N, C-alpha and C positions, 0 to 999 in steps of 0.2 A: 721656269722662266729663264734664269741665268745659270748656266752650267759650265764648269771648268772641267775639262777632261784631261786625262793623263798626257804628260809629255812623252812622245814616243822616240825622240832622238835629240841629240844636241849637236850643234855645229860651233866651230870656233872660227872667228875671223879676226884679222888685225884691223883696227880702226885707230888712226892717228898715233900709231906706234904702240897701241895697247892690244893685248890679246883679250878678246871678249868671247865668252861662251854664251851661245844663244840656245834657248830651249823653246820649241814651238808648243803652244797650248791651243787646243781647239776650244773656241768660245762659242757657245750656242745661246742665242737670244731669240725668244719667240719663234723657234723653229728655224732660224737662219743661223748659219755657222760661218766661222772664219778663223783663220790661224793668227795668233798673236805671238810674235817672237819676243820673248822676255830676255833681257840682258841679265847676266849673272849678278851685276851690281845694282840693278834698278828694278827688281820685280814688283815692288809695291807701287812705284811711280807709274809703271806701265799698267798695272791693274787699276789704279785710280783713274788713269786716263781712259781706259776702256769702260770703267764704270760710269764716268762722266758721259761718254758717248752713248752708252746704253740708257742712262737716265734721260739724256736729251732726246733719244729716239722715242722712249716711252712717253715723255711729256708731249712730243710732237704728235704721237699717235692719239693721246688723250684729247689734245686740242682739236685734232682733225675729227675725231668722233663727236665731240661736243658741237663743232661747227656743222657737221653733217646732220646731226639731230635738229639743230636750229633751222636748217634749210629744209629738211625733209618733213618736219612736223606739220607745217602748214599744208604741204602737198598731200600728206596723209589725211589730214582733216578734210581737205577738199575732196579727196577720193572717197572717203567715208560718206560725206554728204551726197556725192554723186550717186553712190550705190543706193542710198535712201531714196533719192529722187527717181532713180531707175525703177525701184520697187513700188513706186506710186505715192510715196510720202512727199508730196509737193511742198510741205511746210518746212522741210529740212533747210537749214541755213548754216553758214560757216562764220565763226567768230572773226571779226576783222581786226586782227592783232598785228599783222605784218606791215612792213613798209616796202616801198619800191614795187617791183613787178609782182611779187607775191601778194601784196596788198591789193594791187589792181586786179589780180586774178580772183581774189576773195570777193571783192566788190562786184566784179563782173559775174561771178557764179551766183551770188545772192540776187543780183538783178535778173539774171536769166531764170532762176528758180521762181522769183516773184512774177515774172511775165508768164511763165508756164502755169503757175497757180491761178493767175487772173484769167488766162485764156481757158483753162480747164473749167473754172467757175462760170465763165460766160458761156462756154459750150454746154455745160450742164443746164444752165438756165434756159438756153435756146431749145435743148432737147425736151425739157419739161414743158415749155410753152408749146412746142409742136405736138407733144403727146396730148396736152389738154385740148388743142384744136382738133386733133384727130378724134379724140373721144367725143367732143361736142358734135363733130360731123357724123360720127357713127350713131349718136343718139338721134340726130335729125333724120338720118337715113332709116333707122329703125322705126321712127314715128311715121315717116312717109310710107314705108313698106306696110306698116299696120293699116294706115289709111287706105292704101291701094288694095290691100287684101280685103278690107271691109267693103270698099266700093265694088270690087270684083264679086264678092258674095251677094251684095245687093243687086248687082246687074244680073247675076245668075238667077236669083229669086224673082226679079222682075221679068226676066225672059221666061221662066217657068210659068209665072202668073199670066203672062201674055199668051203663052202657048196654050194653057188651060182655058183661058178666056176665048181664044179663037176656036179651040176644039169644041167648047160648049156652044159657041155661036153657030158653028157650022152644023151641029146636030139639031139645033132648034129650027 
């Protein structure tokens, strides 16, 4: 995390009439590096200052991650519920825990899922009704076909009987 690497040279400068020897240190924090020039008389002060900067950056990073989770967790929940609805599970809902636009999005998603479920149930009911009507019609058609077949057979038998009767009458 925090790494101090070797000073590789030192420079001397005059500041307000004093000769100050400076040593550069490479400071690496979370993969980012920078040089810190430490004065010969104040190395601990400079290190504490850099440590304060590093701790401030770490605290900022932690707060940013927590805020990002707070924002992304409702979006992730909505995305998961959307995947369930896409897979055909129309009873999937999102917990309405958020405020503001995310809360409105959760309410809107739940309303949309309810409308989809209601529409699906209505469509299923209509399909079942149409299937029953088709089955009833098929039964009526089968009965009529059987009646027509019976009437055709009777007509054929009557025609044969008539033909035999006429044939017998013509021979007599």
